[in-house]
C-alpha positions, 0 to 999 in steps of 0.5 A: 499500500504504502509503495502505491502512494509513493508511484502517484506522488511521483508522477504527479511530481514530474508532470512537464511543466508545459501543463502544470502551467496550464492550469494556473490562472491567466493574468492580463499584463500591465500595461506602464507608461514608457515616455512622455513628449511635448511639442508645440504648433500652430500655439497649440501645446501636444501631449503624446504619452506613449506605453508599453500596449495599447490602451483598451479603455480611455482613462478618466479625468478630471480639472482643477481651476485653481491652482490649473491642472489637468488629471489622467488615471490610467487603469492597471498601468505603472509609471516607466518613465523612471521619473515622477515630474519634468518641467516643461515651459511650453506656453499654458503647461508648466510641468508634469507630475506623474503620480503610481498609487498600486495598479493606477497611475496619474498623469498631471498637467500643471497649466498656469491658466485653464485652457480649453483641451482635447484627448484620443487614444490611437493605439498605445498612444494617447494624446493630450492637445491644449488650445492656444486660446487665452484665459476668459473673462472670467479666469483674467477677474481671478475667479475659478472656473469648473465643469460646465455641467452635461444635461444628460447626466443627473447629479446630485450633492452626496454629503457636507462636511465641514473641517478645520484645517492647520492654518485656522483655514474653513473647508467644506467638502462636497461629494458630487456624485460625478465629474462633470457637476458643474459648478459656479463661484462667486463672491458677492460682498461678504458671501460667497455663493457656490451654484451645483448646476442641474443639482438635486440634494436630500432632504437630510443635506439641505440645512444651515449649518453652524460651524462657529465653534471650529474657529474659522472664518466661517460662521455658519453656510446654508444647503438649499435648492434653487431652481435647477441648481442647488446652492450653498451660501457660505458667510464669513467673516472677519478678513478672509479669502476663498480658494475652490479646488476639485478632486474627482468628485470631491468639490472643496472650498477653502476660506482662510483668515487673513492678517492684517499688514499695515503694510501692504495696500492690498492684504491677503495673497492678492497682489497688491504694493510690496516694497518701502513705505514712502514719505511725501512733503508737499509745501503750498500744493492745493489739497486736489 
């Protein structure tokens, strides 16, 4: 009986290697970004990304208005460039970053200002064309712009949270249903108004949020329907400035406190006069 067992085990052990490999599950070959090239033609900036294998699905993308960035997520792809960043300095394109997290790699194009762009895939090449068009009137005024919104998609607010940052800034974090949700943000007097276009919000999130206990410039903010949109009104106090950005489906609005500086004509990080103070002496001059 012992001899039979030994013989059977021996037969399994000496199976051909090819038969054993056929029995193993076949895993799809992981792709990699192998080359990154930038050219300028007719005022347009053309970014070509070459991958090891053909692209089977278009990478997901999203934009951030301030600072101006365009990001593309390549699933099941590694960074084969041997570097994580590169300075470029071609027209609107300042630099690029490539960040690998697990089996996903994100390509980020850092811009001087947001410009229209188009992307397409051909074989193992992914191409992004940045338009030569200048910033819009809204962008020149320093107001962030986000997605214009898609009418064929039902948008909604999934969650609303408030946090305090390390610098004492109030941070409102809104979870959107999708990256194509249109956002319009503007400042009116001492309030900041954010409209989420063609968007709905549940009864639970429709309310006035009292956040005075967080000790930030934001005392309260309200979320409520406004026609086909959802409006968020933020009411800060004191000296403050705001900044908004979006990462994937997460929209963030920060309201930062400003420490008053008597040596600056314009408070905060906005541009204004800087330099030595002047003392002017006038004699026998009309007051006007």
